[in-house]
C-alpha positions in Angstrom: 46.1 -50.8 2.0 46.7 -48.1 4.5 49.5 -46.7 2.4 47.1 -46.4 -0.6 44.4 -44.8 1.4 46.8 -42.3 2.9 48.2 -41.5 -0.6 44.6 -41.1 -1.9 43.7 -38.8 0.9 46.8 -36.7 0.2 45.9 -36.5 -3.5 42.3 -35.5 -2.6 43.7 -32.8 -0.3 45.9 -31.5 -3.0 43.0 -31.4 -5.5 40.9 -29.5 -3.0 43.7 -27.0 -2.4 44.1 -26.6 -6.2 40.4 -25.8 -6.5 40.6 -23.3 -3.7 43.5 -21.5 -5.4 41.7 -21.6 -8.7 38.6 -20.0 -7.1 40.8 -17.3 -5.4 42.4 -16.6 -8.8 39.0 -16.3 -10.4 37.9 -13.7 -7.8 41.2 -11.8 -8.3 40.8 -11.9 -12.1 37.2 -10.6 -11.7 38.4 -7.7 -9.6 41.2 -6.9 -12.1 38.7 -6.9 -15.0 36.5 -4.5 -13.1 39.5 -2.2 -12.4 40.4 -2.3 -16.1 36.9 -1.5 -17.2 37.0 1.5 -14.8 40.4 2.6 -16.2 39.0 2.3 -19.8 36.0 4.4 -18.9 38.2 7.0 -17.3 40.5 7.0 -20.3 37.6 7.6 -22.7 36.4 10.5 -20.6 39.9 12.0 -20.6 40.2 11.6 -24.4 36.8 13.4 -24.8 38.0 16.2 -22.6 41.3 16.5 -24.4 39.5 16.6 -27.8 37.3 19.5 -26.4 40.3 21.4 -25.1 42.1 20.9 -28.4 39.1 22.2 -30.4 38.7 25.2 -28.2 41.6 27.4 -29.6 40.3 26.7 -33.2 36.8 27.8 -32.1 38.2 31.0 -30.5 40.2 31.8 -33.6 37.1 31.3 -35.8 35.3 33.8 -33.6 38.1 36.4 -33.9 38.2 36.0 -37.7 34.4 36.4 -37.8 34.6 39.5 -35.7 37.2 41.1 -37.9 35.2 40.3 -41.1 32.1 41.8 -39.5 34.0 44.9 -38.5 35.4 45.3 -42.0 32.0 44.9 -43.6 30.4 47.3 -41.1 33.2 49.9 -41.8 32.6 49.5 -45.5 28.9 50.0 -45.2 29.5 53.0 -42.9 31.8 54.5 -45.5 29.3 54.0 -48.3 26.6 55.6 -46.2 28.9 58.4 -45.5 29.5 59.0 -49.2 25.8 58.9 -50.0 24.8 61.1 -47.1 27.1 64.0 -48.1 
C-alpha cells in the first residue's frame, strides 16, 4: 500500500506542477495580448499619420492651382477694366 500512496502523491505533485505552469502560461499570454493591443493601437496611429502625410502634397498642389486660377482671373478682370477705363 505504501507504493500506491507514494505513486499517488507523485501524481498529485505532477498535477499541481501542471496547474502552476498553466497559470504562469495564462499570465504570460495575458501580457502578450496586452502588448499586441498596444502594437495595434500604435500601428493605427501610424497609418493615420501616414495617410495625412500622403494627402498633404495633394492639398498643397490644389492650393497652387487655385492661386494660379485666381491670378489669371484677376489679370483678366484687370485687363477688361483697363480697356473700359481708356
